[in-house]
FIGU-124259 format. One record per residue (C-alpha): residue number from 1; y, x, z. Coordinates in nm, 4 decimals. Each point is the difference from the previous one (the first is absolute). Layout:
<atoms>
[atom NUM [Y X Z]] ...
</atoms>
This chain:
<atoms>
[atom 1 [-1.2385 -1.9972 -0.0497]] [atom 2 [0.3250 0.2623 0.0214]] [atom 3 [-0.0505 0.2825 -0.1584]] [atom 4 [0.3064 0.2512 0.0515]] [atom 5 [0.0226 0.2792 -0.2270]] [atom 6 [0.2124 0.2150 0.1940]] [atom 7 [-0.2532 0.0197 0.2888]] [atom 8 [-0.3230 0.0933 -0.3069]] [atom 9 [0.2835 0.3015 -0.0797]] [atom 10 [0.0212 0.0868 0.3346]] [atom 11 [-0.3424 -0.0153 0.0978]] [atom 12 [-0.0822 0.2459 -0.3522]] [atom 13 [0.2464 0.2478 0.0786]] [atom 14 [-0.2004 0.0212 0.3683]] [atom 15 [-0.2882 0.0021 -0.1048]] [atom 16 [0.0366 0.2958 -0.2527]] [atom 17 [0.1631 0.1877 0.1994]] [atom 18 [-0.3397 -0.0294 0.2767]] [atom 19 [-0.1656 0.1037 -0.2515]] [atom 20 [0.2298 0.2312 -0.1065]] [atom 21 [0.0396 -0.0427 -0.3206]] [atom 22 [0.2651 0.1336 -0.2058]] [atom 23 [0.0678 -0.2301 -0.2845]] [atom 24 [0.0045 -0.3489 0.0411]] [atom 25 [0.0373 -0.2988 -0.2215]] [atom 26 [0.1348 -0.3199 0.1039]] [atom 27 [0.1058 -0.3770 -0.1604]] [atom 28 [0.3116 0.0203 -0.1111]] [atom 29 [0.1766 -0.2414 0.0436]] [atom 30 [0.4650 -0.0108 0.0137]] [atom 31 [0.0085 -0.0155 0.4088]] [atom 32 [-0.2527 0.2800 0.0051]] [atom 33 [0.1717 0.2993 -0.2443]] [atom 34 [0.3306 -0.0974 0.2142]] [atom 35 [-0.2189 0.0785 0.3535]] [atom 36 [-0.1302 0.2794 -0.2386]] [atom 37 [0.2723 0.1703 -0.0807]] [atom 38 [0.1596 -0.0070 0.3384]] [atom 39 [-0.3477 0.1466 0.2084]] [atom 40 [0.1426 0.2713 -0.3096]] [atom 41 [0.3781 -0.0071 0.0456]] [atom 42 [-0.1682 0.0998 0.3951]] [atom 43 [-0.2149 0.2922 -0.0244]] [atom 44 [-0.3100 -0.2454 0.0578]] [atom 45 [-0.2169 -0.0011 -0.3139]] [atom 46 [0.0515 0.3484 -0.2396]] [atom 47 [0.0595 -0.1698 -0.3918]] [atom 48 [-0.0846 -0.3958 -0.0815]] [atom 49 [0.0173 -0.0429 -0.4117]] [atom 50 [0.0334 -0.3835 -0.1277]] [atom 51 [-0.2011 -0.1575 -0.2938]] [atom 52 [0.2068 -0.0646 -0.2116]] [atom 53 [-0.2327 -0.1252 -0.2956]] [atom 54 [-0.0853 -0.3461 0.1021]] [atom 55 [0.2636 -0.1246 0.2665]] [atom 56 [-0.2033 -0.3311 0.1093]] [atom 57 [-0.3279 0.1731 0.1068]] [atom 58 [0.0741 0.4121 0.0622]] [atom 59 [-0.1094 0.2205 0.2455]] [atom 60 [0.2544 0.2329 0.2438]] [atom 61 [-0.1721 0.3740 -0.0015]] [atom 62 [0.1115 0.1530 0.3595]] [atom 63 [-0.0387 0.3256 0.0592]] [atom 64 [-0.0245 0.0314 0.4261]] [atom 65 [0.1747 0.3243 0.2222]] [atom 66 [-0.1914 0.1667 0.1687]] [atom 67 [0.1144 0.3247 0.1968]] [atom 68 [-0.2427 0.3433 -0.0063]] [atom 69 [-0.1989 -0.1121 0.2964]] [atom 70 [-0.0662 -0.3280 -0.2191]] [atom 71 [0.1671 -0.1994 0.2150]] [atom 72 [0.1713 -0.3084 -0.1350]] [atom 73 [0.3542 -0.0535 -0.0121]] [atom 74 [-0.1239 -0.3516 0.0735]] [atom 75 [-0.1207 -0.0257 0.3708]] [atom 76 [0.0902 -0.4200 -0.0129]] [atom 77 [0.0823 -0.2656 -0.2126]] [atom 78 [0.0234 -0.3719 0.1006]] [atom 79 [0.0358 -0.3366 -0.1007]] [atom 80 [0.2538 -0.1669 0.1841]] [atom 81 [0.1085 -0.3452 -0.1188]] [atom 82 [-0.2922 -0.1786 -0.1388]] [atom 83 [-0.0612 -0.3425 -0.2310]] [atom 84 [-0.1020 -0.1277 0.3700]] [atom 85 [0.2886 0.0883 0.1488]] [atom 86 [0.3130 0.1909 -0.1441]] [atom 87 [0.2610 0.1937 0.2164]] [atom 88 [0.3264 0.0017 -0.0794]] [atom 89 [0.2771 0.1996 0.2166]] [atom 90 [0.3232 0.0294 -0.0005]] [atom 91 [0.2834 0.3190 -0.0576]] [atom 92 [0.0579 0.0647 0.3720]] [atom 93 [-0.3547 -0.0977 0.0317]] [atom 94 [-0.2399 0.2924 -0.1532]] [atom 95 [-0.2424 0.1765 0.1761]] [atom 96 [-0.1121 0.4529 -0.0174]] [atom 97 [-0.2731 0.0543 -0.0293]] [atom 98 [-0.1065 0.3483 0.2015]] [atom 99 [0.4135 0.0189 0.0993]] [atom 100 [0.1297 0.0214 -0.4011]] [atom 101 [-0.3535 0.2138 -0.1264]] [atom 102 [-0.1482 -0.2827 -0.1783]] [atom 103 [0.1335 -0.2891 -0.2191]] [atom 104 [-0.0180 -0.3170 -0.0242]] [atom 105 [0.0032 -0.1518 -0.3887]] [atom 106 [0.2263 -0.2852 0.0056]] [atom 107 [-0.0225 -0.2839 -0.3118]] [atom 108 [0.4324 -0.0626 0.0208]] [atom 109 [0.2524 -0.1945 -0.2199]] [atom 110 [0.0338 0.3146 -0.1716]] [atom 111 [-0.3667 0.0738 -0.0529]] [atom 112 [-0.2426 0.2313 0.1742]] [atom 113 [0.1547 0.3101 0.2322]] [atom 114 [-0.0759 0.1721 0.2907]] [atom 115 [0.1154 -0.0566 0.3695]] [atom 116 [0.2359 0.1852 -0.0236]] [atom 117 [0.1690 -0.0890 -0.3874]] [atom 118 [0.0284 -0.3887 0.1890]] [atom 119 [0.1917 0.1902 0.3200]] [atom 120 [0.2767 0.1857 -0.2599]] [atom 121 [0.0492 -0.3322 -0.2024]] [atom 122 [-0.0025 -0.2253 0.3268]] [atom 123 [-0.3100 -0.2474 -0.2032]] [atom 124 [-0.2819 -0.1285 0.1846]] [atom 125 [-0.2886 -0.1039 -0.1563]] [atom 126 [-0.3767 -0.0615 0.0065]] [atom 127 [-0.2207 0.2594 0.1607]] [atom 128 [-0.2217 0.0570 -0.2035]] [atom 129 [-0.2649 0.3089 0.1107]] [atom 130 [0.1256 0.3423 0.2590]] [atom 131 [-0.1242 0.3767 -0.1201]] [atom 132 [0.0063 0.2685 0.1695]] 
</atoms>
């Protein structure tokens, strides 16, 4: 059985939002750290903190973002590329999520970036997930 740490990460976030949790704790890895930074920079999460004491088995603490009516900032977060079926996209074929209101997180040769950043630097990559 193939385990997918990115799918696990996204599922933990999805479940925490449904349960209205404010803070969640996720096992850390370098790719999860980069995805967390992108989510923070785009305003989908309120704050995050990496456990720097233990580099091997640390945790990421994420403060989820809600508005005054307790509606989450993340309405949908879904994995696109999976271990059994990778989805790559060229620089000219990057799809738009909700006509540009959502983001696609890409893994590129320049690191983990959003679809808008990939369009600016004219690069494609593996589509990890979409968020809106």
